[in-house]
N, C-alpha and C positions, 0 to 999 in steps of 0.2 A: 507752605512755600509750593511755591508752582514755578515751572520753568519755562523761564519768557526769554526773545531772542533782544541780542542787546545788538543798540546801533553801530551797526561796518558797516565801511564801505572798503574797496579793494586799496591795496597797498600799493598795488602801481600810479592808482591816482594819486596817495597823498603825499607820496614821493617823489616828486619834484616841484613839491611845492615846500617839503618840509628843505629838502637843496639850496632850492629859490632860498630863503626865508635866510640857509647860511649865508650863501654868498654875497648875497645884497648888506647881508652885516659886518661883512667882512670886505666888503669895497666901500661900508660907508666910514668903518673906520681908517682901513687907509686914506678916503678921501681928505677926514676930520682930524688927523696925524699932516699932511700935510697940507689942510686948509688957514687959515687966520681967525676965524673962530667953532672952534672942535668939537664944543659943550654940545651942541644939539648934532650934531654925527654922530658922536661919542654915544650921546643918550638914545636915540634914535639906534643905533646899530645894539649895543643892553638890550633896547626890545626883543629885536628884531630875534635875536642870537639863543634868551631865555624861551623867547615862543618858540622857538626851532629844536632848542632841546625838548620840553615840554611836551612841545606836539611828536619829535623821535621817537617818548616812550611807550606813543600810539598801536606800535608795530606791533600784527601777531602772527606768528608760524605756525600753522595748525596742520598734522599728519592725519590723513581718512584715517576717519571714526574717531577724532581727541576734540574736543570741548572742552573751549577757558570758561569756565564760571569768571564774571565781573563785581572785582565791589568795590566803592568808594568811598569808607567814614565808615565802614562797615557796614555800609549799606547796599543791597543784592540790586543790580542795576541790569544782570540779564547773562543771557551766556552767547558765546561768542561760538555760532556752526562752524561759521565758512574754514572750507580748510583749504588751506596751502595760504597763500600773506594778503593781509588783509590788515585793518585799521579799524583801532575803535576808541574810545574815551580813556584819555591819556591819564597818567599818574593813579592805575590802577593797583589793586589787587586781584590777579588772573591766577585760576589754579585749575591747571591742567585735568582734564577726564577722561579716563577710556569710554565711549561707545562699543569697543569688540567684546565680544563672546568667549567668554575666559571658564575654564576648568576649576571647580572647587575637590583634593580626596582626602576624605576626612581620616584623621586616624584609626587607624581597630579598633576597637571601642568593645570592651566589657561587661554585657547588661543580659540583665537577667532575664527570659522572655514570658508569655504571659502563666506561665505553671509553674516559674523558678526557678525552670535550667539555664546554667551558665551557657551564651552564647557570644561568639566573636563575628561581631558587624564591624561594617564597612562601605558609604556608598560614596558615589562619584556625583556633582552637581553642576550643570552646564548651568552660566545663567549670564547675565547683561545689566548693562548698568539701561535707563528706559527716562530716567528722568535724572538730570546731573544736578539739580537745583534740592532736593530732595536728598538727591546722595553726600554733598558737601558741607547739608546745614539742620540736617534733621539727624543725626547722628554725629557721632567724635569719627571714627572708621569706618565706613562702611563695608571695605574690605574684610575686618576684623573681625564686624555684626556679624557676613555670610558667612563667615568660619567656627560664629559660637553657637547661632544660631539654628543652624547647618548641624552643630552633632548636637544641639539638644534635640534638632525633631528624629535624632537616626535613631537615638536615644529608645524616647516616646516609643517609637514605631515599633520599636522592637519589642515592648511592656506589651505590646497588646496583643501581637499574636504569640503561638505557641510556633513555634521550632520547626516540627511535623507533628500531623493527624489523618485522624485514617477516621474520622467522625463524617460521615455525609454531609457538606453541604458546609465544613469547618473550615475559615483558610490558614493559610498558616503562610507561613517566610518561606518556605521553600518548592511549596506547590502551588503558591498564587502569587507570584512575582509584578503579572501586571497591580494584580488590584493593587497590593500591599505599597506598588510604588508611586502608584496612582494616589494612594492615603498620603505619602510623604510631599506629592508634586505639590497636594494641596495643601498643606500644617505650611509649608515651607514658602510657596507662596501667599499665605497673609501674614505669615513674618516678615517678607521684603516688602512685604506694596506699601506701608509706609513711608520704605526711607527712596525710593523710588524703583530699584532691583528687580525686573524677571526673573524670575526660573524655569531656564529654558527644558530641561530634561533632566531629570533625577533615576540615576541607576548603583543597585548594589555589587560592592567592587569583591566584598568577602562576604560570604556566611556557612559558619563552623562551628558544629558546641565543644567548648570552653576544653582545652589540652585532659585535665585533670578531670573530665567523667566522658570525653570521647571514646572511648572502648567502649568504656559499659551500653553509653546512647547508643554505639553502633549495634552491642548485643541488643539492645533492645527493642531495635528498629530493627532489623531481621527477624525480632521472635513476633511484634507486630507484625511485620507483613507477613509470615508462612502463616496466620493465626489472621490474617485479613485472607489470603490468601485460605486455607482452608476453609472459610466462612462463606463464601465463594465457591468452590467443590459441593460441599456438601449443600446449598441451598439447587446448587444446577443436580445433583445429581437425588433428592427428595424431585424435584421436576417431573424429573425423566421416569420415578421410578410411580408416580402416578398417572403421568400419563397412561406409561405402560399397562397400569392398569386398569386403566378407562377402558384402550382398546381393547384388551382382552374382554372386559366385560361389554364392550356393545358390536365387538361384530361373534362373538358365540363362539372363541374357540374352544375355553374349558371353565367349568366349572368350577373355584379355590373356595373350600370356606376361610370361616374368618385364620386359623391354623395355619394354609396353606399361604395364605395370602401374608399372613405374622415371615414366613418362612421364605417367601421368594423375595420381599421386602427385604426383611433381614443380608440377604444374599448378595442382590441388586445390588444394596448398597456399599457392602462387601466391595464389591469387582470394581464399580464407581469412583471411590474414594480411597480403595489403595493402592498406597505408591506404588508395588510391583506388580506387573500383566496378572494375570486371576490366571490358574491353572483350568481346565475344562475336565472335570469329568462324566464321565458317563454310566444313566443310571438305566440297568438292566432292570430293572424291578418295575412294580408297581408304581403309580406315584403318590404308593405312606408306603412304600421300603426304598 
């Protein structure tokens, strides 16, 4: 089904024609009643009045960004896109469809993420109809279709990614919202295109662990954050110790054997990785005492 425009003219042009048919029909009825042979006048008047009544059914009033899908005897003949007062085929069925931008807010869904943790997720989808014929005839109820497909896509999207991760390069729902929303947008658009609907924007409205595991996952997040921070600190400390030993060797400041190097590495790591401030100790003896 492809949308096409129905033959339409201005309603203000057809209104005088319809009014004139009514007036002429009434005038012929009066003339026939007063005349000697009213049969011809009455038949002509009946024809004109029926024609005027049929033509008056073709008037359409459309609000801005609202169209009317026109069918005659079950056959699609076109869509009235004319905003305002217009006239089209009489004796037809006309279904009004809005082309305005709409919002749909999904329910809060409980889903298992990629690693099996139960989470609560909800999304807002901004959409509009771009092909009225497809929206009217390719699905029973396009608004209900949008709702169901949105919730299905949100569930599928949430199951593809973990809620959170500290792995380098790995995507997560919390840390990579743009990439996740792009994936959701693409999946929704693939589902909506066959019914003439355009997905303009998708956005997560709620993202949280399910209440039954929220407290445990908070402690886990804190532990993971501590481990990640400690790992970064150790990596930096090792780099600084290596740089210090390299500078001491290049500049010839002091010669250290392997045992003294090990002791120096141990002391520097304690100083750099410790949570509390190190207390300096002054060695008044020799290097080995």
